[in-house]
C-alpha positions in Angstrom: -7.4 -39.5 -22.4 -9.9 -38.1 -19.9 -7.3 -38.1 -17.1 -4.8 -36.2 -19.3 -7.4 -33.6 -20.1 -8.3 -33.2 -16.4 -4.6 -32.9 -15.5 -4.1 -30.3 -18.2 -7.1 -28.2 -17.1 -5.9 -28.4 -13.4 -2.5 -27.1 -14.4 -4.0 -24.3 -16.5 -6.3 -23.2 -13.7 -3.5 -23.3 -11.1 -1.3 -21.2 -13.4 -4.1 -18.6 -14.0 -4.9 -18.5 -10.2 -1.3 -17.9 -9.3 -0.9 -15.2 -11.9 -4.1 -13.4 -10.7 -2.7 -13.2 -7.1 1.0 -12.9 -7.8 2.9 -10.2 -6.0 5.3 -7.9 -7.8 8.1 -5.7 -6.4 7.2 -2.1 -7.2 9.7 0.7 -6.9 9.3 4.5 -6.8 12.8 5.4 -7.9 12.3 9.1 -7.4 12.2 8.7 -3.6 14.0 5.3 -3.2 10.9 3.5 -2.0 9.9 0.0 -2.7 7.0 -2.2 -1.8 5.2 -5.4 -2.8 1.7 -5.3 -4.4 -0.4 -7.4 -6.7 0.9 -7.7 -10.2 -2.5 -6.9 -11.7 -2.4 -3.3 -10.5 -1.7 -0.6 -13.1 0.2 2.6 -12.5 -2.0 5.7 -12.9 0.4 8.4 -11.6 4.2 8.4 -11.3 5.8 11.8 -10.8 8.0 13.5 -8.2 5.0 14.1 -5.8 2.8 11.1 -6.2 2.8 7.4 -7.1 -0.6 5.8 -7.6 -1.7 2.4 -8.8 -5.1 0.6 -8.9 -6.9 -2.6 -9.7 -10.6 -3.5 -9.6 -10.6 -3.8 -5.7 -7.6 -1.7 -4.6 -6.4 1.8 -4.9 -2.9 2.8 -3.7 -1.7 6.4 -3.5 1.7 7.5 -2.1 2.7 11.1 -1.5 6.3 12.0 -0.6 7.9 15.0 1.0 11.7 15.4 1.0 13.4 17.3 3.8 10.0 18.2 5.3 9.2 19.5 8.7 7.6 16.2 9.8 9.7 14.4 12.4 9.2 11.1 14.2 7.6 13.0 17.0 5.1 14.8 14.8 4.1 11.8 12.5 1.1 10.9 14.7 -0.3 14.4 14.4 0.3 14.3 10.6 -1.7 11.1 10.4 -4.5 12.5 12.5 -4.7 15.5 10.2 -4.8 13.3 7.1 -7.5 11.1 8.6 -9.5 14.1 9.6 -9.2 15.6 6.1 -10.5 12.3 4.6 -13.6 12.5 6.9 -13.8 8.8 7.9 -17.2 7.6 9.1 -15.6 5.1 11.4 -12.0 4.5 12.6 -11.6 0.9 13.6 -7.8 0.7 14.3 -4.8 3.0 14.9 -1.3 2.1 16.0 2.4 2.8 15.6 4.4 1.0 12.8 8.0 -0.1 12.5 8.5 -1.5 8.9 12.0 -2.2 7.7 13.6 1.3 7.4 10.4 3.2 8.3 8.8 4.4 11.5 5.3 5.6 11.5 1.6 5.3 12.3 -1.5 3.9 10.6 -5.3 4.2 10.9 -7.9 2.0 9.4 -11.4 3.3 8.8 -14.4 3.4 6.4 -16.0 6.2 4.5 -19.3 5.6 2.6 -18.8 1.8 3.1 -15.4 1.7 1.6 -12.4 0.7 3.7 -9.0 2.4 3.8 -5.7 2.5 5.5 -3.7 5.7 5.9 0.0 5.4 6.8 2.5 8.0 7.6 6.1 6.8 7.4 9.4 8.4 8.0 12.6 6.9 6.5 15.1 6.6 9.4 18.0 6.8 7.0 16.9 9.7 4.9 14.7 12.8 4.9 11.8 11.0 3.1 8.3 11.3 4.6 5.5 9.3 3.1 1.7 9.5 3.3 0.1 6.4 1.9 -3.6 5.7 1.3 -4.7 2.2 0.5 -8.4 1.9 -0.3 -10.1 -1.5 -0.6 -13.5 -2.7 -1.5 -13.6 -6.4 -0.4 -12.4 -8.5 2.5 -9.8 -10.1 0.2 -8.6 -6.7 -0.9 -8.2 -5.7 2.7 -5.8 -8.6 3.2 -3.9 -7.4 0.1 -3.9 -3.8 1.5 -2.3 -5.1 4.8 0.4 -6.9 2.8 1.2 -3.8 0.8 1.4 -1.7 4.0 3.7 -4.2 5.6 6.1 -4.4 2.7 7.5 -0.8 2.3 11.3 -0.5 2.3 13.9 2.1 1.4 16.7 1.6 -1.1 19.6 3.7 -2.2 18.9 5.6 -5.4 
């Protein structure tokens, strides 16, 4: 009887653990953008200009511009402008990105002890430009933020 109870508890904890860290495919249909993020995030804004979602240790905000003046050559400058506007205390990483259908750049930094990634992405198949901010509060959340940043893709609307 004791073994059955232990097995049942083990199965329940495994299920709860998997649900807590499960990824979900999110789509911003307005701009034909998809990404993977933890299923426990809740959408706080979803309109033509912004998509935002949050959990206890992550905050994601995506801003889109259609047919904008930003080109692949000016993405880096757009990112620097966004990072400067956010007034990071420390920038610890910056590099070019090539994610599925997107080309872009990212920076990672901290402000007031909270970490964040800012990404600028340009869809190579359309005129969609994205500025993405992913704020995290723990080392585990940083790993989730990296996974989110690496998962962006475009789809036909």
